[in-house]
Backbone as CSV, one residue per row, in Angstrom:
resi,resn,N_x,N_y,N_z,CA_x,CA_y,CA_z,C_x,C_y,C_z
1,MET,45.056,-16.453,163.075,44.529,-16.744,161.751,43.512,-15.665,161.387
2,SER,43.687,-15.054,160.232,42.828,-13.952,159.807,41.786,-14.425,158.801
3,ASN,40.533,-14.006,159.020,39.452,-14.307,158.078,39.126,-13.120,157.196
4,GLU,39.827,-12.022,157.383,39.563,-10.809,156.621,40.118,-10.943,155.208
5,LEU,39.334,-10.505,154.227,39.801,-10.526,152.844,41.078,-9.709,152.701
6,ILE,41.963,-10.192,151.865,43.224,-9.506,151.609,42.982,-8.353,150.637
7,SER,43.896,-7.418,150.588,43.762,-6.248,149.718,44.063,-6.581,148.261
8,LYS,43.545,-5.745,147.388,43.825,-5.880,145.953,45.316,-5.747,145.670
9,GLN,46.014,-4.908,146.437,47.458,-4.746,146.253,48.186,-6.070,146.484
10,GLU,47.817,-6.762,147.564,48.477,-8.025,147.890,48.122,-9.118,146.879
11,VAL,46.869,-9.155,146.449,46.456,-10.143,145.441,47.241,-9.932,144.154
12,MET,47.288,-8.693,143.681,47.940,-8.444,142.392,49.458,-8.586,142.482
13,LYS,50.031,-8.368,143.655,51.463,-8.617,143.848,51.745,-10.115,143.723
14,GLU,50.864,-10.939,144.293,51.029,-12.398,144.211,50.780,-12.896,142.785
15,VAL,49.767,-12.371,142.130,49.475,-12.745,140.738,50.660,-12.375,139.843
16,TYR,51.285,-11.236,140.134,52.400,-10.760,139.304,53.563,-11.752,139.270
17,LYS,53.771,-12.490,140.323,54.835,-13.500,140.346,54.657,-14.503,139.207
18,TYR,53.419,-14.835,138.901,53.106,-15.764,137.815,53.106,-15.028,136.470
19,PHE,52.511,-13.850,136.463,52.331,-13.067,135.240,53.669,-12.763,134.567
20,LYS,54.651,-12.346,135.339,55.932,-11.939,134.750,56.681,-13.111,134.129
21,LYS,56.343,-14.335,134.511,57.023,-15.528,133.986,56.298,-16.163,132.805
22,ASP,55.054,-15.760,132.548,54.242,-16.429,131.521,53.800,-15.421,130.466
23,GLU,54.448,-15.432,129.325,54.185,-14.475,128.247,52.780,-14.606,127.653
24,LYS,52.085,-15.685,127.969,50.722,-15.847,127.446,49.666,-15.173,128.320
25,MET,50.049,-14.797,129.532,49.091,-14.115,130.408,48.879,-12.684,129.932
26,THR,47.620,-12.266,129.925,47.266,-10.897,129.574,46.389,-10.328,130.683
27,LEU,46.491,-9.028,130.873,45.686,-8.346,131.882,44.746,-7.374,131.185
28,LEU,43.463,-7.486,131.511,42.450,-6.556,131.019,41.882,-5.835,132.237
29,ALA,42.166,-4.541,132.356,41.720,-3.766,133.512,40.558,-2.862,133.116
30,GLY,39.588,-2.786,134.013,38.391,-1.986,133.778,38.541,-0.554,134.232
31,ASP,39.461,0.206,133.629,39.651,1.629,133.880,39.864,1.936,135.354
32,MET,40.711,1.154,135.991,40.978,1.355,137.418,42.260,0.636,137.814
33,GLY,42.705,0.866,139.039,43.784,0.084,139.620,45.174,0.464,139.191
34,PHE,45.342,1.678,138.712,46.618,1.987,138.090,47.799,1.961,139.058
35,ALA,47.680,2.463,140.253,48.773,2.361,141.220,49.022,0.906,141.589
36,VAL,47.948,0.127,141.676,48.049,-1.297,142.009,48.664,-2.082,140.855
37,LEU,48.431,-1.633,139.642,48.832,-2.389,138.453,50.068,-1.823,137.753
38,ASP,50.793,-0.930,138.407,51.941,-0.286,137.768,52.961,-1.286,137.228
39,ASP,53.274,-2.334,137.966,54.251,-3.323,137.490,53.801,-3.952,136.173
40,TYR,52.518,-4.202,136.053,51.974,-4.803,134.831,52.126,-3.841,133.652
41,PHE,51.613,-2.618,133.828,51.621,-1.648,132.733,53.025,-1.148,132.412
42,ASP,53.872,-0.969,133.405,55.222,-0.461,133.178,56.144,-1.503,132.543
43,ASN,55.963,-2.770,132.902,56.890,-3.814,132.452,56.350,-4.729,131.368
44,HIS,55.042,-4.667,131.109,54.427,-5.592,130.143,53.354,-4.868,129.342
45,GLU,53.709,-3.738,128.769,52.719,-2.921,128.059,52.129,-3.631,126.844
46,ASP,52.817,-4.650,126.348,52.311,-5.397,125.194,51.229,-6.411,125.567
47,ARG,51.008,-6.623,126.882,49.975,-7.569,127.289,49.199,-7.125,128.520
48,SER,49.215,-5.828,128.776,48.426,-5.220,129.853,47.611,-4.087,129.245
49,PHE,46.295,-4.161,129.406,45.417,-3.238,128.689,44.379,-2.610,129.615
50,ASN,44.212,-1.303,129.505,43.107,-0.602,130.142,41.971,-0.620,129.128
51,ILE,40.982,-1.435,129.365,39.880,-1.603,128.418,38.842,-0.501,128.584
52,GLY,38.797,0.113,129.740,37.817,1.164,129.977,36.577,0.607,130.657
53,ILE,35.534,1.408,130.633,34.297,1.040,131.313,33.376,0.349,130.306
54,CYS,33.645,-0.908,130.066,32.828,-1.708,129.142,32.979,-3.175,129.533
55,GLU,32.450,-3.500,130.687,32.669,-4.817,131.284,32.177,-5.964,130.417
56,GLN,31.016,-5.785,129.771,30.489,-6.862,128.927,31.474,-7.179,127.800
57,ALA,31.950,-6.145,127.134,32.904,-6.340,126.043,34.216,-6.923,126.559
58,THR,34.625,-6.509,127.748,35.874,-7.024,128.313,35.800,-8.528,128.532
59,ILE,34.679,-9.008,129.056,34.531,-10.454,129.259,34.561,-11.179,127.918
60,SER,33.853,-10.655,126.931,33.868,-11.297,125.610,35.258,-11.240,124.985
61,MET,35.982,-10.137,125.195,37.367,-10.054,124.712,38.231,-11.111,125.384
62,SER,38.031,-11.304,126.689,38.834,-12.302,127.403,38.552,-13.699,126.854
63,ALA,37.297,-13.960,126.495,36.953,-15.265,125.901,37.663,-15.443,124.559
64,GLY,37.659,-14.404,123.754,38.362,-14.467,122.474,39.856,-14.654,122.646
65,MET,40.432,-13.980,123.625,41.863,-14.143,123.895,42.172,-15.572,124.322
66,PHE,41.296,-16.127,125.166,41.491,-17.520,125.580,41.454,-18.442,124.359
67,LEU,40.479,-18.236,123.483,40.367,-19.073,122.288,41.573,-18.914,121.361
68,ALA,42.254,-17.780,121.455,43.453,-17.534,120.646,44.717,-18.067,121.316
69,GLY,44.576,-18.715,122.477,45.723,-19.331,123.139,46.346,-18.509,124.254
70,LEU,45.713,-17.393,124.616,46.239,-16.568,125.699,45.599,-16.965,127.028
71,LYS,46.108,-16.378,128.113,45.619,-16.658,129.463,45.160,-15.345,130.099
72,PRO,43.912,-14.949,129.820,43.443,-13.642,130.285,43.111,-13.581,131.773
73,ILE,43.411,-12.404,132.342,43.038,-12.046,133.703,42.260,-10.737,133.586
74,VAL,41.040,-10.716,134.116,40.212,-9.507,134.089,40.167,-8.932,135.493
75,TYR,40.416,-7.616,135.597,40.499,-6.919,136.879,39.512,-5.762,136.869
76,SER,38.539,-5.797,137.786,37.555,-4.718,137.847,36.870,-4.716,139.208
77,GLN,36.104,-3.672,139.482,35.371,-3.616,140.733,34.248,-4.647,140.728
78,VAL,34.022,-5.236,141.881,33.070,-6.336,142.036,31.717,-6.084,141.366
79,PRO,30.993,-5.008,141.686,29.655,-4.876,141.093,29.683,-4.691,139.583
80,PHE,30.697,-4.036,139.076,30.764,-3.816,137.635,31.129,-5.106,136.910
81,LEU,32.033,-5.847,137.491,32.445,-7.122,136.897,31.308,-8.136,136.954
82,VAL,30.743,-8.352,138.115,29.745,-9.414,138.293,28.388,-9.031,137.711
83,MET,27.887,-7.850,138.049,26.529,-7.510,137.630,26.438,-7.056,136.180
84,ARG,27.314,-6.161,135.772,27.213,-5.624,134.409,27.547,-6.675,133.357
85,ALA,28.417,-7.584,133.673,28.857,-8.562,132.676,28.325,-9.966,132.961
86,TYR,27.276,-10.062,133.751,26.795,-11.370,134.211,26.434,-12.313,133.057
87,GLU,25.741,-11.806,132.080,25.341,-12.654,130.949,26.564,-13.147,130.165
88,GLN,27.532,-12.267,129.959,28.745,-12.684,129.247,29.538,-13.685,130.068
89,ILE,29.598,-13.486,131.378,30.283,-14.453,132.243,29.595,-15.811,132.117
90,ARG,28.275,-15.796,132.122,27.523,-17.053,132.040,27.766,-17.779,130.716
91,TYR,27.532,-17.064,129.624,27.590,-17.741,128.317,29.003,-17.875,127.763
92,ASP,29.805,-16.839,127.884,31.141,-16.901,127.285,32.106,-17.744,128.112
93,LEU,32.109,-17.539,129.421,33.116,-18.201,130.258,32.612,-19.491,130.890
94,ASN,31.498,-19.423,131.596,31.017,-20.587,132.345,30.574,-21.725,131.429
95,GLU,29.725,-21.440,130.477,29.166,-22.504,129.637,30.228,-23.236,128.822
96,HIS,31.346,-22.572,128.570,32.426,-23.195,127.804,33.633,-23.518,128.679
97,ALA,33.468,-23.343,129.997,34.524,-23.641,130.977,35.856,-23.038,130.568
98,MET,35.826,-21.775,130.143,37.040,-21.109,129.668,37.959,-20.769,130.831
99,ASP,39.215,-20.981,130.621,40.244,-20.744,131.625,40.595,-19.253,131.666
100,VAL,39.634,-18.469,132.154,39.804,-17.027,132.307,39.691,-16.722,133.796
101,LYS,40.566,-15.864,134.278,40.598,-15.524,135.702,40.005,-14.135,135.899
102,LEU,39.013,-14.018,136.775,38.378,-12.753,137.093,38.807,-12.330,138.491
103,ILE,39.236,-11.091,138.632,39.614,-10.572,139.937,38.728,-9.375,140.233
104,GLY,37.844,-9.573,141.209,36.922,-8.531,141.617,37.448,-7.821,142.845
105,VAL,37.569,-6.503,142.760,38.094,-5.724,143.882,36.987,-4.879,144.511
106,GLY,37.153,-4.627,145.792,36.161,-3.860,146.523,35.072,-4.714,147.125
107,ALA,35.365,-5.983,147.360,34.374,-6.907,147.928,33.933,-6.436,149.308
108,ASN,32.754,-6.898,149.692,32.193,-6.592,151.022,32.108,-5.089,151.290
109,ASN,31.716,-4.361,150.247,31.425,-2.922,150.359,32.645,-2.058,150.690
110,TYR,33.802,-2.469,150.237,35.026,-1.701,150.470,34.905,-0.264,149.948
111,PHE,34.199,-0.084,148.832,34.049,1.243,148.228,32.724,1.911,148.612
112,GLU,32.214,1.634,149.793,30.894,2.151,150.173,30.817,3.672,150.177
113,THR,31.924,4.362,150.365,31.880,5.823,150.330,31.551,6.356,148.936
114,LEU,31.654,5.500,147.930,31.316,5.896,146.553,29.846,5.651,146.229
115,GLY,29.091,5.108,147.172,27.661,4.883,146.974,27.325,3.428,146.703
116,ARG,26.039,3.139,146.735,25.565,1.757,146.565,25.914,1.165,145.208
117,SER,26.127,1.992,144.204,26.507,1.458,142.896,27.847,0.734,142.943
118,HIS,28.638,0.985,143.968,29.952,0.368,144.104,29.975,-0.732,145.176
119,CYS,28.798,-1.162,145.622,28.687,-2.141,146.703,27.785,-3.304,146.300
120,MET,28.073,-4.476,146.866,27.235,-5.652,146.635,27.029,-6.485,147.889
121,ASP,27.461,-6.001,149.045,27.462,-6.827,150.246,28.235,-8.096,149.891
122,ASN,27.627,-9.273,150.034,28.291,-10.494,149.539,27.433,-11.173,148.471
123,ASP,26.573,-10.397,147.825,25.724,-10.938,146.759,26.527,-11.451,145.571
124,ASP,27.737,-10.938,145.386,28.567,-11.433,144.287,28.850,-12.923,144.440
125,ILE,29.057,-13.367,145.669,29.302,-14.788,145.906,28.062,-15.601,145.513
126,LYS,26.912,-15.146,145.964,25.666,-15.852,145.662,25.438,-15.938,144.157
127,MET,25.707,-14.841,143.454,25.510,-14.834,142.004,26.502,-15.766,141.300
128,MET,27.758,-15.725,141.709,28.774,-16.534,141.047,28.643,-18.017,141.383
129,GLU,28.075,-18.333,142.542,27.870,-19.745,142.906,26.878,-20.439,141.995
130,LEU,26.084,-19.697,141.256,25.144,-20.303,140.304,25.864,-20.968,139.133
131,PHE,27.083,-20.562,138.880,27.832,-21.094,137.744,28.569,-22.371,138.129
132,LYS,28.263,-23.451,137.427,28.789,-24.769,137.789,30.292,-24.937,137.535
133,ASN,30.853,-24.138,136.634,32.259,-24.331,136.280,33.217,-23.379,136.978
134,PHE,32.692,-22.428,137.733,33.543,-21.429,138.380,34.084,-21.899,139.717
135,LEU,35.356,-21.620,139.931,35.982,-21.734,141.244,35.949,-20.330,141.843
136,ILE,35.475,-20.201,143.075,35.389,-18.913,143.754,36.372,-18.912,144.913
137,LEU,37.211,-17.889,144.951,38.227,-17.784,145.991,38.129,-16.426,146.679
138,SER,38.273,-16.436,147.979,38.263,-15.217,148.799,39.512,-15.219,149.671
139,PRO,40.655,-14.843,149.112,41.920,-14.952,149.839,41.996,-14.063,151.084
140,THR,42.620,-14.618,152.094,42.951,-13.892,153.318,44.478,-13.848,153.398
141,GLU,44.979,-13.198,154.409,46.430,-13.153,154.591,47.002,-14.569,154.692
142,ASP,46.276,-15.439,155.362,46.744,-16.808,155.572,46.637,-17.688,154.331
143,SER,45.696,-17.374,153.434,45.446,-18.271,152.302,45.906,-17.722,150.957
144,LEU,46.436,-16.510,150.914,46.727,-15.840,149.646,47.585,-16.673,148.700
145,GLU,48.753,-17.091,149.122,49.658,-17.833,148.232,49.002,-19.110,147.721
146,LYS,48.372,-19.846,148.616,47.701,-21.093,148.242,46.552,-20.821,147.261
147,ASN,45.762,-19.784,147.524,44.632,-19.466,146.658,45.078,-19.054,145.264
148,ILE,46.115,-18.243,145.146,46.573,-17.808,143.825,47.195,-18.980,143.071
149,GLU,47.902,-19.831,143.759,48.417,-21.048,143.118,47.250,-21.907,142.619
150,GLU,46.230,-22.054,143.451,45.032,-22.818,143.080,44.332,-22.187,141.881
151,MET,44.274,-20.855,141.846,43.655,-20.150,140.733,44.316,-20.534,139.415
152,PHE,45.631,-20.532,139.389,46.337,-20.820,138.143,46.377,-22.308,137.813
153,LYS,46.248,-23.181,138.788,46.211,-24.623,138.514,44.846,-25.069,137.989
154,TYR,43.794,-24.359,138.383,42.426,-24.722,137.992,42.245,-24.439,136.504
155,LYS,41.868,-25.441,135.753,41.692,-25.311,134.307,40.233,-25.004,133.981
156,GLY,39.845,-23.814,134.336,38.497,-23.333,134.113,38.404,-21.925,134.647
157,PRO,37.202,-21.352,134.610,37.059,-19.972,135.069,37.133,-19.854,136.582
158,VAL,37.774,-18.778,137.033,37.957,-18.533,138.457,37.531,-17.099,138.772
159,TYR,36.851,-16.940,139.895,36.502,-15.618,140.404,37.200,-15.436,141.747
160,VAL,38.089,-14.441,141.820,38.802,-14.101,143.041,38.254,-12.763,143.509
161,ARG,37.905,-12.711,144.778,37.378,-11.450,145.333,38.309,-10.960,146.424
162,CYS,38.508,-9.654,146.467,39.386,-9.054,147.461,38.888,-7.645,147.783
163,ARG,39.479,-7.041,148.792,39.033,-5.688,149.148,39.910,-4.655,148.462
């Protein structure tokens, strides 16, 4: 049994099984992950978007998409997603229990060679645990399928962290 976080490639491959079947799902990527997200961008260009480096706006966009009847998934590096957009996550997603899925990549200092700006140790968990409506998932090889199924069944905001 493995306790090690699963890779972003494996998480997004599992998420894609759901994404390709549900035309209401949209992907908002924070200017990263292109090799990991090729299936999304190549096969669903009408609902897969590179938003760029503007995490606060991306979270607010995801809230608006949810209110318009879509099922947004936001994909970005852990510190940029959690820290830069913390206020928007709190007010836009948590306070209104919006069914938006956040996928944070690079958990547990996976990108440490890029410097401390790309690392959070496990502080992201501590920060996200403050939100009463969020489900937090840390998939491993053993729990990946169950966790992604749980993510989509949960009718509220979810934070998934992976390496």
